[in-house]
N, C-alpha and C positions, 0 to 999 in steps of 0.2 A: 687901428687895432692897438689895444693896450696890453703889454706883455710884462708878466712878472717872471724874472729870472731868479732861480734859487740855487745857491751853492751849499749843498748839505754839509752839515758838520754838527757834532754832538755838543761841543762847547760854544762854537760860533757858527751860526747859519747865516750866510750872506744873502741879501735880497736886493734886487734892483728892478725898478719899473721904468719902462720906456714906452713911448707912443710911436707907432709906425704908420705912416701915411704914404703909400706908394713906396718909393725908395728913400723917403725922408724919415730920419730917426730923431727923436727928441727925448731928453732926459726928463723924468717926472720926479723920481725920488730914489733913494737907496739907503741901506742901513744894514745893521747886523743884529740878529736875535741872539741873545746870550742866555745860556742855561745856567742854573744855579751852580755854585761851586761844590755842591754836595756830591757824595759818592752814590746817592740813590738814583739809579738810572731812570726809574719811573717818574720821579719829580723833575728830572732834567728834561725828559721828553715832554712832559706836561708843560713846562715853561716854554719850550720851543713851539709847541702847538698853540698855546694862547697868544704868543707874540706874533706868529705868522698869520693866525686867524685875524688878528687885529689889522695887520698890513692888508690882507685881502679885503676886509670890510672898508677900510679907509680909502683904498685906491681902485677898487672894483675892476681888476684886470679881466680881459676877455680870454687871454691865453696864459698858460704858465709853461716854463721851460726849466728842466732840471738836469743837472749833470749826472751822468751814469756813474756808478761806483766802479772804481778800479780795485782789483784785489791786490793787497800788498802782502808782505811776508808775515805780518802779525795778524793771525786769524781772529783774535779777540777784538782788535781795533777795527778790522774790516766788518765784523759782525755789528759792533756798536755804531759804526758809520751807516751801515745798512738800516739800522733801526731809526736813526735820525733821518735818513733818506725816506723811510716810510712815512714819517711826519710830513716831509716836504711833498710827498705825493698825495697824502690823505687830505691835507687842508684845501688845496685847489679842487680836488675831487669832490669834497663835501660841498663846495660852492658851485659845482656844476661847470667848472672851467676846463676847457680842453688842455691837455698836457702833452708836451713834446719832451723827449729825452735825447740827450746828446752826449757822445763820448768826449772826454776831455780833449783829445787830439783834434776832433772835428771842430770843437769850439775855437781852439787856438788857431787852426788852419783857416777858419772862416774869418776870424777877427784880425789875426796877425799875418796870415799867409804861410805860416810854418807850424806844423803839427806839434813840434816839441819846443815851443817858445817858452821863455822864462816869464815869471810872474810880472816883472817890471815891464817887459815888452807888451804883455796883454794890457796892463794898466795904461801904458802910453797910448796904445791904439784905441782903447775905450775913450780916453780923453780927446783924441783927435776926432772920433766919430760922434762924440757928444760934447761939443764945445761948451766950455764954462762949467762943466760938471765938477762938483766937489765930492770926492769919493770918501766914504766913511771908513774905509780900510780895505785890505787885500781881499777879504771874503766878499765884500760888496762889489769890488771891481770885477771879480770872477763872475758874480751873479749878473752884473750888467753885460759882461761878455756873452754869457749864456743867453740872455734876452736878445742881444744883437744877432747871435747865431740863429735863434728861432725866427727872428724877423726876416732874415734872408731866406730860410727854408720854407717857412709858412707862406711868405709872400710869393715865392716861386710856385708853391703848391696851389695857391689861390689863382694865380695867373693861368696855370695849366687847366684848372677846373673851368674857369671862365672861357678859355679858348675851346675846350671840348664842348661846352654848352652851346657856344656860338656855331660851331661846326655841325652840331646835330640839328640845328634849327633850319 
């Protein structure tokens, strides 16, 4: 299973691709989509859409995993992040890719073992689980962590489905 992890952001949208075979994970690619520096929200969203669409076409993921938005005190910033998150949901949906959504604490707990882990702890554990990976930046590291989280939960879900199928035969 090839998984695209996406860390939504309006200026920088991190992405990471991993392959998951059983419990074995391997790094494929990672990067950051950058929106233009303009104040025009529509063109910034368009930039992110084009770049993420290119990633999907180049790497052909089977699944996508996206971090859920947390609401902060700045309502305007939360709304803008929600619009970037809409792009992160739209692009895989347009490609017919199954999408999982995970809360930030769930991702951290899955990857690090602690729900309130620091960014450097997440990056360290991503590097341990994907030996030799060269991470493009903090947003790409978070995206790889989201993909790893999905690999654990989607894998468990597939195992349960297979067990239920075998039990009903």
